[in-house]
N, C-alpha and C positions, 0 to 999 in steps of 0.2 A: 358868396366865393361863387364865381360860374366855374363852367365846366370845363373851359381851356384853362384856368388855373388850375384846376384839379390835376389836369394831366401834364401839367410841367414838368420840368425836369428835376425838380425837388423830390428827394427820398425816391427815385425811379432811377433805372439804368442809364448812363449818361454815355453815349456813344460819338466818337469821334466822326466826323463826318467824311474827312480825308482818308483814313483807314478803311471806313467802310465802302468809300469809292474803289480803293486800291485792292482790297482784299474779299470784301463783301460782309454783309451786315451780321453773321452771326461769328465771322473773324474779328470784327470790331469789338463788339459785344466782349467775346472771351478774351481778347487782348486788354480791356481796360478794365476787366476784373482781375487778369494776372496783375496788372499795374499795380490795383488796389490791395491785394495782396501781399506784392515786394514790397510796398510802402510800409505795411501791418509788421513782417518780419524785419524790416530795417531797423525799427522804430525798438524791437526785441532783440536788436543786434544778432540776428540769427537769420543771416545772408552770408554764404561762404562763397567767394570766388564770384560774386553774381546769382548763385543759384540761392533758391526759396523753395519750401514746401508747400506741394498745392495737390488737393484730392480731385477726385470727380465729383463727389460728394458735396466736398462746399462750391465748387463752380456751379454744380446744378442747382442747388439751394438758392443762390445770389442771382443767377442769371436766367434760370429755368431750361437751360440748353440740355438737351438730352445725352444720354452717355454718347449714342451713334453720332449725334450732331457736334458734339465737342472734340471726338475723334478726328472726325472730319476737318474742323476747323484747325487742330492743334498739328493734323498733315501738310495744310495748306501753310499756315505760319513759318512751321520747320523749315518745309520746301523753300519757303522765301527767303529763309536765312533771318528771320525776324525772332525767333526764340530758339532755344537749344532744351532737349530734354532729356534726362538719364535718370536711371535706377541706383540706388545705392542703400547700403544697410541691410540688416537683418534682422525682421523680414524686410524685403526692398519695398522703398518707398518712392513716389515719383517727385524729382526735382526739375525746377524749370527755371531757366535764365534768358531775360529779355536781353536783346541787344541794341541797345540804345543808339548805335553808331549806325546802323541799319535802318533805323525809323526817322533819325533826323533829317535826310533829305526829302523824305517822303511829307513830314509834317512842316518842315520850314521851306525848303526851295523847290518843291517838285511839284507845282501847281500848272498842270497845262491848261489846254483851252478849255473856255467853259467853266472853268473851276474843278476841272476833271484830273487826277491825279494820276501820272504814268509810270507804272511800276516799272516798265520795261528801262526806263531812265535809270530807276536807282539801283538796278541790278548791273546797268553798266557802269555806274559810279562805284561798285565794289572792287577795293585795292587788291593787288597778289597777297596782299601781307593778310588782308581781313580774311581772304580765301583760305590762305595757309592757316590761319588760327580754327576758321571754322572747321576746316579737314579735320584738325589735331583733337577738337573737341567731339567730333563725331568719333574718331577712332577710339577715344576713351570709352564712348558710349556704348562702343560695339562690343569692348573689352569687357565693360562690367555686365552686358547682356550676355556674353558668352560663358561667364561664371556661373549665371541663374540658371540658364538652357541646360548646364552640365551637371549642377545640383538636382536639377527638377528630375531630369532623364536617370540619371545613377541611382535616384531613389526608387523610380518606377521599376528600374531593372533590379534592383538589390529584392524589391517585393516580388515580383512575377518572375524571376530565374531567366529575363528575356534580355537582349543585346540590343537596344534601341540605340540609335545615334543623335547626340544633342546637337550636330552639324548639319543634320537634315532639316531643310528650308521649311516644308511642310510644317515638320513639328516646330520650329522656332516662330512660324506666323501664327499657329495656334496659341503658343505659349505668350507670344508680344499681344496679342489681341486681348488676353485676360488680364496682363499686366496693364495696359493700358485702361481696363476697366478698373482697375483699382484693387485686384487681388492680389496676395502677396505670396511668398514661397510657401509657407505655413499651409496657407488655402490648398496648394496644389497636392500637399504632401496628404492632407486630410482627404483629399478626392481620392488619391491612389488608395489610402487605408479602406476607406469606406467602400470601393467596387472591388477591391481585391476580397474583404469580406464578403460580396454578396455574390460576386462573380467566380470567383476561384474554384476549381473543380467541379465546374459546371459547363453546361452547354454555351455559357456565355462567356468564359475565361478567354476565347480570342479577341473579345473586343477589350481587354487590359492593353491597351496600347494609344499612343499620344492624340491622334487624330479622333479617339472617341472622347477619351476621357477629358481632354482639353478643348473640346469642340464648342458646340453653341448650346450644349446643355449641362455645361460645368457647373452652374450655380445651382442647378437640381441635385447634382453628386454631392456636392459639397454641403447641401443642408439634407441629406439621406441620413436617416437615423441607422447606424450600423445594427446587423441584426445576425448574431453569430449562429451557425447551424448547430440544429439539436443533435448532442452525441448520446447515441440511446447505449448504456451500461448494463450487459446482461451479466447474470450473477453466475455464481462458479460452475453451479449445475447448466448452464447453457453452453459453457466453452468447449472447443471441439475437443481438448485435451480429456474431456469426461470420455467420447468415443463411445455413445449409447446409440443403439441401434436405430431403424427407422422405426421400426413397431414402438419401440420404447420412447422416443420422442413422440410418436403421434398420439400415445398414449398419457403423454404429459400435457401437450397441448390441449387434447382435450379435456383434461383435469381443468385446466385453465380457463377455459371457453366456458365449463359449466358452472364452474364457481360464481357467487354472487360478488358483485362490483366492489362493495366494502373490505373484502377479504385480501389478505396478504396472499397474493398468487405464488409469490416467490418462496414463502415458507411453507405452504402448503405443497408448493413441487418437489421443495427438499425432502418434505417429509416421503412424499411419493417415491423418489429415488432411493430413500433409504427402507421402503417396504420393496422395492424391486432388486434391492443388493440382496434383503432377509430371503425373496426367491430364489434368486442365483445360488445363494449359499446351500438353501435346503435342496436343490437340484443337484449341487454337487456332492452332497452327503449322501445322497441316494443313490449315485451311483456307485 
């Protein structure tokens, strides 16, 4: 078997040349993989209204396209009206629909000079009815996203006592970026929980905000191991209610500092306190 045969299309990524000319190589590779996923879910009867389940991880494994490159290609295909993307379910999952009516002119009737595909002609061939349908789909997608924004920001506010707004564009951009990377609503809540434990009641509490928590370090915060703050439990004899004088407290601390490490300082201090009380009682008797 020659080298040329080894690199032929069998068991390799297949790219439609017309799509590559129209949108770019990465976009064509991604669209081919999405078409394969759609066929898989159709065979299982799990395609609803044209939408099928797709994850960044699965696409990456099949195409080697990085998360960043996938996001860029998805955006280009969405802007061209070739695909629609929505988030649905709890936790939120990504669903994609391929608009075959938009692909047909490119694949069948839209070859330009020198075999090049003219996407500008394709855009002109979209009917008003198709534009209306696309707008309705986009509106549904925006409504789904609004619910997710609200759930995430409301949870952050409940944990921090703040009043951030889910309608802020910057906040929505941060959340969208993480959702496109495949993170779920539960991941957002876990980040909030982890960082509240780490930063609340400290100098870093000011950073418990969407721009920090949901930014580029989101995955680091998600995988952070929660470390609760150590609470020092003081024995009864050290509570303010005992109202010991400064000299007496100094004597107790001195006794503790001079003791052996393995001794029970609390028991020793309590005994010392009892001796102090005896001295006080003797002083009262002498008076």
